[in-house]
C-alpha positions in Angstrom: 257.9 148.7 -48.8 258.0 151.7 -46.4 254.9 153.2 -48.0 252.9 150.1 -47.0 253.8 150.4 -43.4 252.9 154.1 -43.0 249.6 153.3 -41.3 251.5 151.7 -38.5 253.5 154.8 -37.7 251.7 156.2 -34.6 253.1 159.2 -32.7 252.3 160.1 -29.1 249.7 162.7 -30.1 247.9 160.3 -32.3 247.8 157.7 -29.6 246.5 160.2 -27.0 243.7 161.2 -29.4 242.7 157.6 -29.9 242.8 157.0 -26.1 240.7 160.1 -25.5 238.0 159.0 -28.1 238.0 155.6 -26.6 237.6 157.0 -23.1 234.7 159.3 -24.2 233.0 156.5 -26.1 233.1 153.8 -23.4 233.6 155.8 -20.1 236.2 155.2 -17.4 234.1 152.6 -15.5 233.4 150.3 -18.4 237.0 150.2 -19.9 238.1 147.2 -17.8 235.1 145.2 -18.8 235.6 146.1 -22.5 239.3 145.0 -22.2 238.3 141.8 -20.5 235.7 140.9 -23.2 238.2 141.8 -25.9 240.8 139.5 -24.4 238.3 136.7 -24.2 237.3 137.2 -27.8 240.9 137.1 -29.0 241.6 134.0 -26.9 238.5 132.2 -28.4 239.6 133.3 -31.9 243.1 131.8 -31.4 241.7 128.6 -30.0 239.3 128.2 -33.0 242.2 128.9 -35.4 244.4 126.3 -33.6 241.5 123.7 -33.7 241.1 124.3 -37.5 244.8 123.9 -38.0 244.9 120.7 -35.9 241.9 119.3 -37.9 243.6 120.0 -41.2 246.8 118.4 -40.1 245.0 115.3 -38.8 243.0 114.9 -42.0 246.1 115.3 -44.1 248.0 112.8 -42.0 250.8 115.2 -41.2 251.3 113.7 -37.7 251.7 110.2 -39.0 254.3 111.4 -41.5 256.2 113.2 -38.8 256.2 110.0 -36.7 257.5 107.9 -39.5 260.3 110.3 -40.4 261.3 111.0 -36.8 260.6 107.9 -34.7 260.8 108.4 -31.0 263.7 106.6 -29.3 262.5 103.7 -27.2 265.9 102.9 -25.8 267.0 105.1 -23.0 270.6 106.2 -22.8 272.5 104.9 -19.7 272.9 107.4 -17.0 276.3 108.1 -15.5 276.5 108.0 -11.7 278.7 110.4 -9.7 281.2 107.7 -9.1 281.6 107.0 -12.8 282.2 110.7 -13.8 285.8 111.7 -14.4 287.4 113.9 -11.8 288.2 117.4 -12.8 290.8 119.2 -10.9 290.1 122.8 -10.0 292.7 125.6 -10.5 293.7 127.4 -7.4 292.2 130.9 -7.3 294.3 133.8 -8.1 294.4 136.2 -5.1 296.4 138.9 -6.8 293.4 140.4 -8.6 295.0 140.1 -12.0 293.3 138.2 -14.7 295.1 136.2 -17.3 294.3 136.7 -21.0 294.2 133.6 -23.1 296.8 133.5 -25.9 
């Protein structure tokens, strides 16, 4: 398994060499534009992949199956007002600075 992941093992020198080649190829002024266009391309690719996945799920009827298996509750649980909540007594604070350990 480790032999398959050797191509992912970059050291600092290898990264600097790649950055230097990138800088020489694109130039320092065009790198922000290249990064911006690369980000847009990645975002568009992810959006397209999500749209394809959504279309496949819709055509297979996955959403209808999920709704039948897990129906959304239509009855809301009653809310408890402050007057209905039980009173909880607070312990007095210890001013000695010692903490008690639970047994």
